[in-house]
N, C-alpha and C positions, 0 to 999 in steps of 0.2 A: 314316773311322774313327769309331767310336762314342765317346760321352762315358763316362768311367768315374767311379765315385763310391766314396769310402771315408770313414771317420769318425774324428774325434778330438773333443776337448772343450776349451773355454776355461774354466779354473778361476776360481772366485770364492770369497769367504770362506764364503758360505752354500751352496756347491754348485758346479755348473758348467753350461755351456750347450753342448749338442751342436752340433758344427760339421761340416758336410758339405763335404768337399774334392772338387771336381769337376775333372777334367782333360780338355782337348780338344787334339788334335794335328792340324794341317793342314800340307800341303806349302807351301813358300815360303821366303823369306829367313828366316834364323834370328832368332827373338825369343823371349824367355822373360818372360812377364808374370804377376804375381800380383795379383788383384783381390779386393775384399771388405773394405775398411777394415783393411788389414794394417799392423801397426806396423813400426818400423825393423828390428827383429830378424828379422822375417819377410821383409821386402824383401831383406835381406842373405842370406837362406837359399838364394837361387838359386846362388850360388857354392859354398856348402857342399854343397848337394845334388848339383851337377854333379861336384864332385871326389869325393864319397863314392861316387857311382854308378860313376865311372871306376875307382876303386880296389877296387870290388867285382866287377870282371871284365866290365863292360858298357861300351859306347861312351858317352862323355860326351854329354849333351844338346847341348852347345855344338858338337859335331863334326857335327851333323846339320842339314840345311836344313829345319828344321821351325819352325812357329810354335806355341809352347806357351803355352796359357792355363790357369792354375790359378785356380779360383774358390773363395773361402771363403764359405760361406753359413751363416746369414743374412748378407747384405751390410751390414746396418745396425748390426751389433754389432762393437765394436772388438776386434781380435785382437792379442794381444801375446805375446812370448816365443818362444824357439827350439824349443818342444815340437812345432811344426808341421813340422820338418825331415823326420822319418821318414815321416809320412803323405804329404807332398808328393812325396818320392822314390818311394814305392810307387805313388802315383797316376800318376806319369809312366811308371814301368816297366810298369804295367798297361795304360795306354792305348797304349803303344808296342808292346804284344804281347810283351814280354820276360818277363813274369811272369803266371802264371794262378793266382790264389789259389783255395783251396777255398771252400766255401759257408758257412764258420763266420762267425757274426755277431760281429765283433770291432772293437775300437778300438785305434788306434796312437798312441803318445806317445814322443817322444825327440828330443834334439838330436844332430845328426850332426857328427862331427869330419871333417876333410878326408880321412882315411884310411878312412872308413866306420864307425869305431867309434861307439858310442852313449854319450853323456854324460847324467848325471842332470839333471832339470829340476824346477822348482817346481810345487807344487799338485797332485801326482799323487794324493794321497788324495781330494781333492774330485772329480777326474776319475773315479776308480774308483767312488766312490759314485754318481756320476751315471750311469755306464755300467751299473751293476747295476740302478738304478732304471728305466732305459729298456729293460731286457731283454737287454742284450748278454751273451754267455756267456764272452767272452774279451777280455783286454786285454794288449797287448804293451808292455812298459816297459823302460827301461834297467836293467841289473843293479843300479846304484846306488840305484834307487828301488823295488826288488823287495820288500824287507822292509816298507817303508812301505805299499805297495799291498796286501800280503798281510794287512793288518789287517782288510780288508773280506771278509766271507764271501760264499758263493754266486756267485762268479765266478772263472774260472781266470786266474791271474796268470802271464804268460809272461815270464821275465827274459831279455833278449837282450844280447849284447855288441857286436853289429855289425849293419849293414844286411844283410850276406851271410847271417848266421845267421837273420835274420827271413825273408829270401827262401826259404831252404831249409826253413824251418818251414811257411810258408803255401802254397808251390807244390808240390803233390803230384806234378807232372810233372817237377820238377827232377831231374836225374840224380844229384844228391847230397842228395836230400830227407832231412831228418832233423828229426823233431819235437823241440821243446824241452820238457822236463818242467816242469810247473807249479811255482811257488814254494810251499813249505809255508806253512801259516798261521802268522802271526807271533804268538808268545806274549807277552802283555802282563803283566809282573810287577807285581802289586798289593801293594806294601809301603809302609810309612811311611818318610818320608825323615828321615835324621839330618843336619841342616844343620850349618853351621859353629858355631852357637850352640844350646845346649840349655837348657831351663829351669833345670836344676841348676847351670849355669854362672853364673847371675845371683844375686848375693848380695842378700838383702833384697827389697824391692819386692813383698811378698806380695799386697797389694791389687791391684797392677797385673797380677800373674800370674793372680789370680782373674778379673779382667776379661778377660784373654786367653782363659781357659778358656770363659767365657760366649760371647765373640765367635766362637770356633772351633766351639762346639756349635751355635749358631743362625745362623751366617754373618752376624753383625752388624758394621756399620761402627763404627770407633772412632778416637779421637784421643788421642794421648799428649802431655801438656803438662808441661814441666818445664825447669829450668835445664840448661845444657850439661853433659855428662859424667855424667848420672844414670842412663843405661842405656836410653834410649828406643830407640835403634837396635838394641841387643842384644835387647830385648823383641820388637821387630818381627821380627828374624831368627829368634828362638826360636818365634815364632807359626807359622811355616811348618811346624815340626816336629810340631805337634799337630793339623794339618789332616789329615783322612782321605784316603787315596789316591783318585784319580779312578775312577769306574766306567768300564767299557769304552766306553760311548756317549760319556761325557765326554772320554775319551782321544782318541777319533776327532774330536770337535769341536775340541779344543785343538790336536791334531796337524795338522789340516787348516789351521787359521789359521797355525800356525808354518811349515807347508810353503809356503803362499802367500807368506809374508814372507821365505822363503829361509833359515830357521834349520834347519840339518840336524843339528847336534850333539844327541845324545840326543833325537831327534825323537819317538820312540814311548816315552812314559813316563807312568806313573800319578802322578807327582809334580805337585801343583798348581803352576801358574806363579807366579813371584814377580818382579814387575817393579818396578824402582826408578828411575824417570825423574829426572834432575837438575832442580833448581828453575829452571834456565835454559831448560828444554824449552819449545818454542813451543806455541801453541794447536793447530796442525795436528799436531805430533808427539804431542800428548797424546790428542786425540780422533779424529784421522784427517783426511784431506782430500786435496787435490791436484786437478789438472784432471780426471783419472780417479780418483775417490775410492779411497784405500787406507786400511787400518786403522791406528789409532794405538795408544798404550800401553794405553788402556782396553780395547781389543779383545784385545791380546796378553795381558792379564791375565785373560781370560775363564776362569771356573771356578777362579780362583786369587786372588792378593793383589796389589793395587796399593799399594805403599808410597811415600808422598810425604813425604819428609823436608824439613824447613824449609818446611812447608806454606804459610805466608803469603808466602813469597818467590816463589812462582809468580805469574805475571802474572794479574791479576784476571780477564781474559777467559778464560783457561784454567781457572781455578777455577770460574767460573760455568758453563762448558760441562759440568761434571760433573753438573749438575742432572738432565738427562735420563737418562744411564746409571745414576745412583744410584737413580732412581725407577722407571724402566721396564726397566732392565737391557739396553737396546739403545741404540745411538747412530745417529741419522739424519744423513747427510752429503748435502747438496744442492748441486749445481753445475750450470752450464749444460749440461755434457756428460751429466748424468744424476744420479740419486739412488741412494744405497746405504744399506742398513740393516745395520749390523754388530752382532753380539752383544757385550755388555759386562756380563756377569754376574760381577762381582768383589766381593771384600771390600776396602773402602777402609781402610787403616791410615795415618793421618796423624800426623806428629810435628812438634812445634814448640817453640821456645824463646820464652817470653813476653817476653823482653827482647832488643832488638836490640843494646843496649850492655851495660854491666856490671849485675850484679844490685844491687837496692836493698834486699834483705833482706825484702821483702814476702812473705807467704804467700798473698795473694789473687792467684793467677795469672791469673784471668779479668780482673780489673781492670787488671793490668799489661799483659795482651795487648791490651785495648781501647785503652789509652793509647798503646801502642807502635805498633800497626798501624792504628788509627783506621778500623775497619770494612773492612779489606782483605778479610777473609773475610765474605761476605754471610750474612745471616740464613737465606735459603733453603738454603744449603749446610750450615750448622750444624744446621738442622732435620732434615737427612737423616742425621745421625750419631747412632748409638744410644748409644754409650758414651763418656763424657768421663773420661779416666784421668789423674790427677795423679801425676807421677813425681818425688818430692822427692829431696834429697840422702840418701845412705845413711850412717848413723853409722859412725865409724871402727872401732868395735868389731865391727860386722857385717862390714865389708870384710876385716878381719884374721882373721876366724874361718875356719879351714881346713876345717871340717866341711862336707861337701856333702850335699845332700838327694838321695842316690842313688835312682834310680827315679822321680823327680818327673815326668819326661816320660812315662814308661810309664803312670803312674797317670792323668795328664791325658789321654793318648790313649784309655785304656780308658773314661774318663768321657765323652769326646767321642763315641766310637763308640756307646756305649749311648744317649746323648741323641739322636744322629742317627737311630738305629734307631727310637726311640719316635716321633720326628717323622715319619719316613717312613711308619710304620704309621698314624698319626693323619691324615696328609694324603693318603693313598692315594686316587687317583682325582680329585684336585683340580688336577693339573698342576704342583704344587710339592712340594718335599721337605724344606724347612727353615722354621723359624719366621720368619726375616727375609723370606722370599718371600711370606708370607701377605698376601692382600688384606683389605680391610675386610669383604668378604662372607665370606671364610674365617673371620675372627675371630668374626663374628656367628653363623656356622653351627656351629662346632665347639669354640669356647672357652667353657666354662661358668664364669661368675663368680658367686661367692657374694655374698649381700647385703653382707657385711662388706667384701669386696674392692671391690665397686661403690662403696661409700661412701668408701673410701680414694681410689679413682680420681677420684671426683667432687670431693672436697676438694682433692686434688692439682691437678686441672685448674683449679680456681677460684683457688687461692693462687698457683700458678706460671704461670698464664695460658698453659696448654699449647694449642698448635694441634691441630686434629684429627689431623694427621700425627703429632705428638709423642705424642698420647694413644694412638694405635694402636701406635706404636713402644714405648711404655712397657709395653703389654700383651704385645707380642712378646718383649721382654727378660724380663719376669716369667715368661712361659711357658717360656722357655729355662732360667731359674734353677730353675723347678719340675721340669723334665725332669732336670736335673743332680742334683736332690735326690731323684728318684724319686717325686715326688708326682703323684697323678692330677689334682688341680686346683690352680689358683694359690691360694696362701695369702697372708695379709697380710705375712708376713716376706719373701716373694718380691718383693712390690711395693715394700716399704721398701728392699730392697737395690737393686732396679732404679732407684729414685729417687735413690740415691746416685751413680749413673752419669749422671744427667741432664746435658746440656750446660749449662754455667754461664755463659752469656752471653745 
């Protein structure tokens, strides 16, 4: 009997690896072996596959005196997950001469139940994207994954309920041959999200709201500093509501990451992610890791917001690990088993109470923070934060005022959308779309500074001892303020406002 070969893929955060499943059948005492660095879930698939084949109307592989060898190639890549069940079953049926597939170039994905039905699996979006890039014209997936898979264009998505359905679809010689209709393309609704908190729900804190607007328009990192109960968490929640919906390409990136992580609820959504790890989260949970590296919270927040409440209470090792993703917008995880590069392009929103104990009445929150935490947050991390926002107590008269600023969120959204559009046009062809992403070369090439503005920046750098990074971040924030004001160039007033948000430590 000849060796048969069919294909699937092992999903990763940044795509997938094509896996060739080869099957060989020889006469002899029964054995069923799977080789090729297979994980525990794949080793256990032998029993699932045998039962599924039996309940699909064929003799179980265990009832035959055959030596069955399934090889997963390349052999040096770790394969994990139950998605290999379906292709392994079909590889056996094909090599045993029970199924004769047509010549369509396709990929198979799916976990088999004992009765032959198909269950959904993780990472389908990455697999479909890989299949399309490699020139496959069709992919068979469980019905539970069909909507996710159909987000990708230019490849036929075939949703199947069972192994028997798949066999009848691919085997044109089957007496009950019946093709499965491709899944219609999934429509991604691009709308702004109304979160649990809106800007109009927050009484007072007008300066903080203004800073949120700037951060949303230019994708700048910010830190909210103030006593307990002043509205820091509400401001962070309201921030999500003024972020523009994700583009289609961004939706695919974010959804692929969530699919790998096993998050299936509202998987396909244009709403930017909003991650809120607890301050007891470990270093690995925050940045990713493990024997075989997996993504952490910074990757799950890709293209969205990472909200870190009680910022100084996170362990220092975890905070210092934010340096690379805040600067490079990726995080590199190196282990003995291998190295993984995960995307981590997020907006950091940090919130902190400068006092660990009771308030002492001081208004110098930066000094209080230094005395309380004694350098818990390192200088390099603070140097990567664009906006320092003080959130003081709100006067009683403001709290009891029943008047709401109706439409405040809508006005903010319109301003953010307009500013983002200007940045997109200005940065076209440079590989970035917002001011916060600009490199020093981008600033030198496209940001025109008047002599007056240059003089202000020079004096500010000298008096405030700004690092080169802080200097460039000051220009980026100033440019965002100018975009919100509709100005063609950065004016002195824009720089003065940006200086007000300078980190005060």
